[in-house]
PyMOL Python script that loads the backbone (N, CA, C, O; Angstrom):
from pymol import cmd

cmd.read_pdbstr("""\
ATOM      1  N   MET A   1     -31.619  10.155  12.896  1.00  0.00           N
ATOM      2  CA  MET A   1     -31.111   8.696  12.976  1.00  0.00           C
ATOM      3  C   MET A   1     -30.218   8.591  11.747  1.00  0.00           C
ATOM      4  O   MET A   1     -30.432   9.073  10.635  1.00  0.00           O
ATOM      5  N   GLN A   2     -29.010   7.752  12.223  1.00  0.00           N
ATOM      6  CA  GLN A   2     -28.151   7.525  11.228  1.00  0.00           C
ATOM      7  C   GLN A   2     -28.313   6.133  10.414  1.00  0.00           C
ATOM      8  O   GLN A   2     -28.360   5.083  11.055  1.00  0.00           O
ATOM      9  N   VAL A   3     -28.387   6.127   9.171  1.00  0.00           N
ATOM     10  CA  VAL A   3     -28.520   4.947   8.217  1.00  0.00           C
ATOM     11  C   VAL A   3     -27.161   4.550   7.738  1.00  0.00           C
ATOM     12  O   VAL A   3     -26.459   5.399   7.188  1.00  0.00           O
ATOM     13  N   ASN A   4     -26.785   3.470   7.886  1.00  0.00           N
ATOM     14  CA  ASN A   4     -25.502   2.924   7.147  1.00  0.00           C
ATOM     15  C   ASN A   4     -25.875   2.154   6.109  1.00  0.00           C
ATOM     16  O   ASN A   4     -26.837   1.386   6.130  1.00  0.00           O
ATOM     17  N   ILE A   5     -24.977   2.375   4.987  1.00  0.00           N
ATOM     18  CA  ILE A   5     -25.091   1.654   3.701  1.00  0.00           C
ATOM     19  C   ILE A   5     -23.713   0.820   3.519  1.00  0.00           C
ATOM     20  O   ILE A   5     -22.592   1.310   3.647  1.00  0.00           O
ATOM     21  N   SER A   6     -23.960  -0.345   3.239  1.00  0.00           N
ATOM     22  CA  SER A   6     -22.627  -1.257   2.914  1.00  0.00           C
ATOM     23  C   SER A   6     -22.171  -1.186   1.505  1.00  0.00           C
ATOM     24  O   SER A   6     -22.934  -1.389   0.561  1.00  0.00           O
ATOM     25  N   ILE A   7     -20.872  -0.885   1.373  1.00  0.00           N
ATOM     26  CA  ILE A   7     -20.405  -1.075  -0.026  1.00  0.00           C
ATOM     27  C   ILE A   7     -19.232  -1.923  -0.077  1.00  0.00           C
ATOM     28  O   ILE A   7     -18.493  -2.092   0.892  1.00  0.00           O
ATOM     29  N   LEU A   8     -19.054  -2.489  -1.288  1.00  0.00           N
ATOM     30  CA  LEU A   8     -17.977  -3.381  -1.572  1.00  0.00           C
ATOM     31  C   LEU A   8     -16.900  -2.680  -2.355  1.00  0.00           C
ATOM     32  O   LEU A   8     -17.298  -1.954  -3.265  1.00  0.00           O
ATOM     33  N   ALA A   9     -15.608  -2.774  -2.157  1.00  0.00           N
ATOM     34  CA  ALA A   9     -14.777  -1.909  -2.905  1.00  0.00           C
ATOM     35  C   ALA A   9     -13.539  -2.848  -2.926  1.00  0.00           C
ATOM     36  O   ALA A   9     -13.292  -3.579  -1.967  1.00  0.00           O
ATOM     37  N   GLU A  10     -12.773  -2.812  -4.033  1.00  0.00           N
ATOM     38  CA  GLU A  10     -11.503  -3.476  -4.317  1.00  0.00           C
ATOM     39  C   GLU A  10     -10.398  -2.511  -4.121  1.00  0.00           C
ATOM     40  O   GLU A  10     -10.387  -1.441  -4.728  1.00  0.00           O
ATOM     41  N   ILE A  11      -9.470  -2.857  -3.292  1.00  0.00           N
ATOM     42  CA  ILE A  11      -8.338  -1.940  -3.252  1.00  0.00           C
ATOM     43  C   ILE A  11      -7.092  -2.676  -3.347  1.00  0.00           C
ATOM     44  O   ILE A  11      -7.116  -3.899  -3.215  1.00  0.00           O
ATOM     45  N   PRO A  12      -5.996  -2.055  -3.563  1.00  0.00           N
ATOM     46  CA  PRO A  12      -4.570  -2.707  -3.820  1.00  0.00           C
ATOM     47  C   PRO A  12      -4.401  -3.417  -2.681  1.00  0.00           C
ATOM     48  O   PRO A  12      -4.922  -3.109  -1.609  1.00  0.00           O
ATOM     49  N   GLU A  13      -3.489  -4.633  -2.911  1.00  0.00           N
ATOM     50  CA  GLU A  13      -3.108  -5.467  -1.912  1.00  0.00           C
ATOM     51  C   GLU A  13      -2.247  -4.770  -0.836  1.00  0.00           C
ATOM     52  O   GLU A  13      -2.294  -5.061   0.359  1.00  0.00           O
ATOM     53  N   ASP A  14      -1.499  -3.873  -1.350  1.00  0.00           N
ATOM     54  CA  ASP A  14      -0.326  -3.035  -0.573  1.00  0.00           C
ATOM     55  C   ASP A  14      -1.217  -2.193   0.412  1.00  0.00           C
ATOM     56  O   ASP A  14      -0.849  -2.058   1.579  1.00  0.00           O
ATOM     57  N   LEU A  15      -2.413  -1.609  -0.053  1.00  0.00           N
ATOM     58  CA  LEU A  15      -3.130  -0.612   0.876  1.00  0.00           C
ATOM     59  C   LEU A  15      -3.893  -1.431   1.730  1.00  0.00           C
ATOM     60  O   LEU A  15      -4.211  -0.902   2.795  1.00  0.00           O
ATOM     61  N   HIS A  16      -4.304  -2.696   1.517  1.00  0.00           N
ATOM     62  CA  HIS A  16      -4.993  -3.800   2.369  1.00  0.00           C
ATOM     63  C   HIS A  16      -4.011  -4.120   3.632  1.00  0.00           C
ATOM     64  O   HIS A  16      -4.408  -4.001   4.791  1.00  0.00           O
ATOM     65  N   GLU A  17      -2.645  -4.552   3.282  1.00  0.00           N
ATOM     66  CA  GLU A  17      -1.810  -4.755   4.121  1.00  0.00           C
ATOM     67  C   GLU A  17      -1.524  -3.606   5.034  1.00  0.00           C
ATOM     68  O   GLU A  17      -1.492  -3.925   6.223  1.00  0.00           O
ATOM     69  N   SER A  18      -1.313  -2.373   4.770  1.00  0.00           N
ATOM     70  CA  SER A  18      -1.130  -1.168   5.365  1.00  0.00           C
ATOM     71  C   SER A  18      -2.391  -0.991   6.385  1.00  0.00           C
ATOM     72  O   SER A  18      -2.176  -0.655   7.549  1.00  0.00           O
ATOM     73  N   LEU A  19      -3.749  -1.236   5.895  1.00  0.00           N
ATOM     74  CA  LEU A  19      -4.833  -0.976   6.664  1.00  0.00           C
ATOM     75  C   LEU A  19      -4.820  -2.136   7.811  1.00  0.00           C
ATOM     76  O   LEU A  19      -5.243  -1.907   8.944  1.00  0.00           O
ATOM     77  N   LYS A  20      -4.324  -3.330   7.439  1.00  0.00           N
ATOM     78  CA  LYS A  20      -4.452  -4.472   8.409  1.00  0.00           C
ATOM     79  C   LYS A  20      -3.298  -4.165   9.570  1.00  0.00           C
ATOM     80  O   LYS A  20      -3.502  -4.452  10.749  1.00  0.00           O
ATOM     81  N   SER A  21      -2.174  -3.604   9.147  1.00  0.00           N
ATOM     82  CA  SER A  21      -1.265  -3.152  10.136  1.00  0.00           C
ATOM     83  C   SER A  21      -1.713  -2.065  11.049  1.00  0.00           C
ATOM     84  O   SER A  21      -1.589  -2.108  12.273  1.00  0.00           O
ATOM     85  N   PHE A  22      -2.243  -1.087  10.370  1.00  0.00           N
ATOM     86  CA  PHE A  22      -2.935  -0.067  11.355  1.00  0.00           C
ATOM     87  C   PHE A  22      -3.877  -0.517  12.287  1.00  0.00           C
ATOM     88  O   PHE A  22      -3.880  -0.223  13.482  1.00  0.00           O
ATOM     89  N   LEU A  23      -4.791  -1.341  11.623  1.00  0.00           N
ATOM     90  CA  LEU A  23      -5.995  -1.810  12.563  1.00  0.00           C
ATOM     91  C   LEU A  23      -5.344  -2.629  13.768  1.00  0.00           C
ATOM     92  O   LEU A  23      -5.815  -2.513  14.899  1.00  0.00           O
ATOM     93  N   GLU A  24      -4.205  -3.494  13.497  1.00  0.00           N
ATOM     94  CA  GLU A  24      -3.566  -4.307  14.608  1.00  0.00           C
ATOM     95  C   GLU A  24      -3.125  -3.503  15.560  1.00  0.00           C
ATOM     96  O   GLU A  24      -3.316  -3.787  16.743  1.00  0.00           O
ATOM     97  N   SER A  25      -2.461  -2.361  15.176  1.00  0.00           N
ATOM     98  CA  SER A  25      -1.926  -1.465  16.260  1.00  0.00           C
ATOM     99  C   SER A  25      -2.889  -0.484  16.908  1.00  0.00           C
ATOM    100  O   SER A  25      -2.577   0.110  17.940  1.00  0.00           O
ATOM    101  N   HIS A  26      -3.992  -0.324  16.337  1.00  0.00           N
ATOM    102  CA  HIS A  26      -4.901   0.765  16.862  1.00  0.00           C
ATOM    103  C   HIS A  26      -6.341  -0.037  17.109  1.00  0.00           C
ATOM    104  O   HIS A  26      -7.247  -0.002  16.276  1.00  0.00           O
ATOM    105  N   PRO A  27      -6.423  -0.718  18.289  1.00  0.00           N
ATOM    106  CA  PRO A  27      -7.592  -1.663  18.657  1.00  0.00           C
ATOM    107  C   PRO A  27      -8.874  -0.798  18.732  1.00  0.00           C
ATOM    108  O   PRO A  27      -9.949  -1.388  18.632  1.00  0.00           O
ATOM    109  N   ALA A  28      -8.863   0.406  18.881  1.00  0.00           N
ATOM    110  CA  ALA A  28     -10.099   1.251  18.964  1.00  0.00           C
ATOM    111  C   ALA A  28     -10.681   1.429  17.591  1.00  0.00           C
ATOM    112  O   ALA A  28     -11.835   1.846  17.487  1.00  0.00           O
ATOM    113  N   TRP A  29      -9.919   1.125  16.466  1.00  0.00           N
ATOM    114  CA  TRP A  29     -10.340   1.413  15.105  1.00  0.00           C
ATOM    115  C   TRP A  29     -10.930   0.030  14.372  1.00  0.00           C
ATOM    116  O   TRP A  29     -10.489  -1.053  14.757  1.00  0.00           O
ATOM    117  N   ASP A  30     -11.768   0.075  13.484  1.00  0.00           N
ATOM    118  CA  ASP A  30     -12.049  -1.063  12.840  1.00  0.00           C
ATOM    119  C   ASP A  30     -12.158  -0.537  11.298  1.00  0.00           C
ATOM    120  O   ASP A  30     -12.147   0.647  10.962  1.00  0.00           O
ATOM    121  N   GLN A  31     -12.263  -1.636  10.457  1.00  0.00           N
ATOM    122  CA  GLN A  31     -12.258  -1.257   8.951  1.00  0.00           C
ATOM    123  C   GLN A  31     -13.421  -0.190   8.603  1.00  0.00           C
ATOM    124  O   GLN A  31     -13.198   0.732   7.818  1.00  0.00           O
ATOM    125  N   ASP A  32     -14.494  -0.341   9.140  1.00  0.00           N
ATOM    126  CA  ASP A  32     -15.486   0.597   8.803  1.00  0.00           C
ATOM    127  C   ASP A  32     -15.226   2.013   9.064  1.00  0.00           C
ATOM    128  O   ASP A  32     -15.405   2.943   8.278  1.00  0.00           O
ATOM    129  N   ARG A  33     -14.704   2.073  10.475  1.00  0.00           N
ATOM    130  CA  ARG A  33     -14.349   3.436  10.799  1.00  0.00           C
ATOM    131  C   ARG A  33     -13.335   4.090  10.016  1.00  0.00           C
ATOM    132  O   ARG A  33     -13.416   5.256   9.629  1.00  0.00           O
ATOM    133  N   ALA A  34     -12.263   3.212   9.766  1.00  0.00           N
ATOM    134  CA  ALA A  34     -11.247   3.670   8.868  1.00  0.00           C
ATOM    135  C   ALA A  34     -11.671   4.297   7.480  1.00  0.00           C
ATOM    136  O   ALA A  34     -11.192   5.339   7.033  1.00  0.00           O
ATOM    137  N   PHE A  35     -12.616   3.538   6.870  1.00  0.00           N
ATOM    138  CA  PHE A  35     -13.162   3.821   5.563  1.00  0.00           C
ATOM    139  C   PHE A  35     -14.026   5.104   5.695  1.00  0.00           C
ATOM    140  O   PHE A  35     -13.951   6.004   4.859  1.00  0.00           O
ATOM    141  N   SER A  36     -14.777   5.154   6.679  1.00  0.00           N
ATOM    142  CA  SER A  36     -15.670   6.363   6.849  1.00  0.00           C
ATOM    143  C   SER A  36     -14.884   7.551   7.122  1.00  0.00           C
ATOM    144  O   SER A  36     -15.262   8.593   6.586  1.00  0.00           O
ATOM    145  N   ALA A  37     -13.776   7.576   7.922  1.00  0.00           N
ATOM    146  CA  ALA A  37     -12.929   8.673   7.977  1.00  0.00           C
ATOM    147  C   ALA A  37     -12.173   9.151   6.788  1.00  0.00           C
ATOM    148  O   ALA A  37     -12.027  10.335   6.485  1.00  0.00           O
ATOM    149  N   ALA A  38     -11.678   8.063   6.104  1.00  0.00           N
ATOM    150  CA  ALA A  38     -11.007   8.389   4.886  1.00  0.00           C
ATOM    151  C   ALA A  38     -11.818   8.960   3.875  1.00  0.00           C
ATOM    152  O   ALA A  38     -11.415   9.949   3.263  1.00  0.00           O
ATOM    153  N   LEU A  39     -13.069   8.372   3.600  1.00  0.00           N
ATOM    154  CA  LEU A  39     -13.903   8.964   2.594  1.00  0.00           C
ATOM    155  C   LEU A  39     -14.412  10.309   2.799  1.00  0.00           C
ATOM    156  O   LEU A  39     -14.464  11.155   1.906  1.00  0.00           O
ATOM    157  N   SER A  40     -14.836  10.505   4.158  1.00  0.00           N
ATOM    158  CA  SER A  40     -15.303  11.826   4.435  1.00  0.00           C
ATOM    159  C   SER A  40     -14.136  12.888   4.453  1.00  0.00           C
ATOM    160  O   SER A  40     -14.459  14.031   4.128  1.00  0.00           O
ATOM    161  N   LEU A  41     -13.125  12.706   4.714  1.00  0.00           N
ATOM    162  CA  LEU A  41     -11.973  13.423   4.576  1.00  0.00           C
ATOM    163  C   LEU A  41     -11.604  13.686   3.137  1.00  0.00           C
ATOM    164  O   LEU A  41     -11.172  14.795   2.825  1.00  0.00           O
ATOM    165  N   PHE A  42     -11.742  12.782   2.293  1.00  0.00           N
ATOM    166  CA  PHE A  42     -11.562  13.066   0.700  1.00  0.00           C
ATOM    167  C   PHE A  42     -12.526  14.064   0.286  1.00  0.00           C
ATOM    168  O   PHE A  42     -12.213  15.064  -0.359  1.00  0.00           O
ATOM    169  N   LEU A  43     -13.777  13.764   0.687  1.00  0.00           N
ATOM    170  CA  LEU A  43     -14.932  14.616   0.221  1.00  0.00           C
ATOM    171  C   LEU A  43     -14.747  16.042   0.794  1.00  0.00           C
ATOM    172  O   LEU A  43     -15.010  17.001   0.067  1.00  0.00           O
ATOM    173  N   LEU A  44     -14.378  16.201   1.862  1.00  0.00           N
ATOM    174  CA  LEU A  44     -14.037  17.487   2.458  1.00  0.00           C
ATOM    175  C   LEU A  44     -13.056  18.184   1.760  1.00  0.00           C
ATOM    176  O   LEU A  44     -13.240  19.382   1.547  1.00  0.00           O
ATOM    177  N   GLN A  45     -11.947  17.583   1.330  1.00  0.00           N
ATOM    178  CA  GLN A  45     -10.681  18.115   0.862  1.00  0.00           C
ATOM    179  C   GLN A  45     -11.044  18.393  -0.767  1.00  0.00           C
ATOM    180  O   GLN A  45     -10.414  19.219  -1.428  1.00  0.00           O
ATOM    181  N   ASN A  46     -12.002  17.694  -1.241  1.00  0.00           N
ATOM    182  CA  ASN A  46     -12.323  17.935  -2.683  1.00  0.00           C
ATOM    183  C   ASN A  46     -13.598  18.658  -3.008  1.00  0.00           C
ATOM    184  O   ASN A  46     -14.207  18.384  -4.042  1.00  0.00           O
ATOM    185  N   GLY A  47     -14.044  19.606  -2.133  1.00  0.00           N
ATOM    186  CA  GLY A  47     -14.966  20.473  -2.415  1.00  0.00           C
ATOM    187  C   GLY A  47     -16.450  20.194  -1.792  1.00  0.00           C
ATOM    188  O   GLY A  47     -17.401  20.938  -2.030  1.00  0.00           O
ATOM    189  N   ASP A  48     -16.522  19.225  -1.101  1.00  0.00           N
ATOM    190  CA  ASP A  48     -17.764  19.012  -0.469  1.00  0.00           C
ATOM    191  C   ASP A  48     -17.985  19.709   0.823  1.00  0.00           C
ATOM    192  O   ASP A  48     -17.493  19.279   1.867  1.00  0.00           O
ATOM    193  N   SER A  49     -18.771  20.857   0.764  1.00  0.00           N
ATOM    194  CA  SER A  49     -18.922  21.708   1.996  1.00  0.00           C
ATOM    195  C   SER A  49     -20.218  21.378   2.713  1.00  0.00           C
ATOM    196  O   SER A  49     -20.755  22.270   3.370  1.00  0.00           O
ATOM    197  N   ASP A  50     -20.722  20.266   2.650  1.00  0.00           N
ATOM    198  CA  ASP A  50     -21.847  19.944   3.266  1.00  0.00           C
ATOM    199  C   ASP A  50     -21.583  19.575   4.928  1.00  0.00           C
ATOM    200  O   ASP A  50     -20.768  18.709   5.247  1.00  0.00           O
ATOM    201  N   ARG A  51     -22.286  20.257   5.822  1.00  0.00           N
ATOM    202  CA  ARG A  51     -21.858  20.102   7.233  1.00  0.00           C
ATOM    203  C   ARG A  51     -22.029  18.730   7.681  1.00  0.00           C
ATOM    204  O   ARG A  51     -21.450  18.350   8.698  1.00  0.00           O
ATOM    205  N   ARG A  52     -22.834  17.896   6.952  1.00  0.00           N
ATOM    206  CA  ARG A  52     -23.151  16.552   7.447  1.00  0.00           C
ATOM    207  C   ARG A  52     -21.978  15.732   7.054  1.00  0.00           C
ATOM    208  O   ARG A  52     -21.817  14.691   7.690  1.00  0.00           O
ATOM    209  N   THR A  53     -21.153  16.016   6.139  1.00  0.00           N
ATOM    210  CA  THR A  53     -19.994  15.362   6.033  1.00  0.00           C
ATOM    211  C   THR A  53     -18.811  15.739   6.879  1.00  0.00           C
ATOM    212  O   THR A  53     -17.952  14.917   7.197  1.00  0.00           O
ATOM    213  N   SER A  54     -18.785  17.107   7.266  1.00  0.00           N
ATOM    214  CA  SER A  54     -17.988  17.371   8.320  1.00  0.00           C
ATOM    215  C   SER A  54     -18.111  16.661   9.588  1.00  0.00           C
ATOM    216  O   SER A  54     -17.162  16.145  10.179  1.00  0.00           O
ATOM    217  N   ARG A  55     -19.571  16.656  10.058  1.00  0.00           N
ATOM    218  CA  ARG A  55     -19.944  15.926  11.159  1.00  0.00           C
ATOM    219  C   ARG A  55     -19.520  14.493  11.299  1.00  0.00           C
ATOM    220  O   ARG A  55     -19.015  14.003  12.309  1.00  0.00           O
ATOM    221  N   ILE A  56     -19.795  13.853  10.124  1.00  0.00           N
ATOM    222  CA  ILE A  56     -19.445  12.345  10.037  1.00  0.00           C
ATOM    223  C   ILE A  56     -17.850  12.167  10.167  1.00  0.00           C
ATOM    224  O   ILE A  56     -17.350  11.246  10.812  1.00  0.00           O
ATOM    225  N   TYR A  57     -17.217  12.999   9.589  1.00  0.00           N
ATOM    226  CA  TYR A  57     -15.613  12.974   9.639  1.00  0.00           C
ATOM    227  C   TYR A  57     -15.257  13.267  11.155  1.00  0.00           C
ATOM    228  O   TYR A  57     -14.501  12.510  11.764  1.00  0.00           O
ATOM    229  N   LEU A  58     -15.737  14.220  11.663  1.00  0.00           N
ATOM    230  CA  LEU A  58     -15.356  14.385  13.091  1.00  0.00           C
ATOM    231  C   LEU A  58     -15.828  13.421  14.090  1.00  0.00           C
ATOM    232  O   LEU A  58     -15.059  13.095  14.994  1.00  0.00           O
ATOM    233  N   ASP A  59     -16.993  12.939  14.023  1.00  0.00           N
ATOM    234  CA  ASP A  59     -17.655  11.938  14.867  1.00  0.00           C
ATOM    235  C   ASP A  59     -16.834  10.579  14.670  1.00  0.00           C
ATOM    236  O   ASP A  59     -16.559   9.828  15.606  1.00  0.00           O
ATOM    237  N   THR A  60     -16.491  10.365  13.393  1.00  0.00           N
ATOM    238  CA  THR A  60     -15.734   9.009  13.121  1.00  0.00           C
ATOM    239  C   THR A  60     -14.160   9.273  13.647  1.00  0.00           C
ATOM    240  O   THR A  60     -13.526   8.354  14.166  1.00  0.00           O
ATOM    241  N   LEU A  61     -13.718  10.313  13.507  1.00  0.00           N
ATOM    242  CA  LEU A  61     -12.283  10.669  13.927  1.00  0.00           C
ATOM    243  C   LEU A  61     -12.114  10.474  15.365  1.00  0.00           C
ATOM    244  O   LEU A  61     -11.241   9.757  15.854  1.00  0.00           O
ATOM    245  N   PHE A  62     -13.047  11.189  16.074  1.00  0.00           N
ATOM    246  CA  PHE A  62     -13.067  11.170  17.509  1.00  0.00           C
ATOM    247  C   PHE A  62     -13.857  10.055  18.281  1.00  0.00           C
ATOM    248  O   PHE A  62     -13.863   9.946  19.507  1.00  0.00           O
ATOM    249  N   ASN A  63     -14.523   9.240  17.400  1.00  0.00           N
ATOM    250  CA  ASN A  63     -15.352   8.008  17.837  1.00  0.00           C
ATOM    251  C   ASN A  63     -16.360   8.460  18.700  1.00  0.00           C
ATOM    252  O   ASN A  63     -16.543   7.906  19.783  1.00  0.00           O
ATOM    253  N   TYR A  64     -17.098   9.508  18.287  1.00  0.00           N
ATOM    254  CA  TYR A  64     -18.479   9.840  19.066  1.00  0.00           C
ATOM    255  C   TYR A  64     -19.499   8.840  18.763  1.00  0.00           C
ATOM    256  O   TYR A  64     -19.579   8.303  17.659  1.00  0.00           O
ATOM    257  N   ALA A  65     -20.302   8.582  19.771  1.00  0.00           N
ATOM    258  CA  ALA A  65     -21.413   7.667  19.256  1.00  0.00           C
ATOM    259  C   ALA A  65     -22.453   8.643  18.626  1.00  0.00           C
ATOM    260  O   ALA A  65     -22.612   9.811  18.981  1.00  0.00           O
ATOM    261  N   THR A  66     -23.103   8.029  17.689  1.00  0.00           N
ATOM    262  CA  THR A  66     -24.272   8.732  17.015  1.00  0.00           C
ATOM    263  C   THR A  66     -25.496   8.061  17.208  1.00  0.00           C
ATOM    264  O   THR A  66     -26.531   8.513  16.720  1.00  0.00           O
TER     265      THR A  66
END
""", "prot")
cmd.dss("prot")
cmd.show_as("cartoon", "prot")
cmd.util.cbc("prot")
cmd.orient("prot")
């Protein structure tokens, strides 16, 4: 069973504008999916070798239902 946790984060306005533009042109994506993909990729690239992180990244990237 997957449990989701909400987080509140401040991001630069320019990044927010880029995210809005991306989401407007990619209707299959939403803000939560984009943040999940970005955070899991960051963790994978910076030494997190946990298979759960890899699974979350792939599931998010390819929009698999969990």
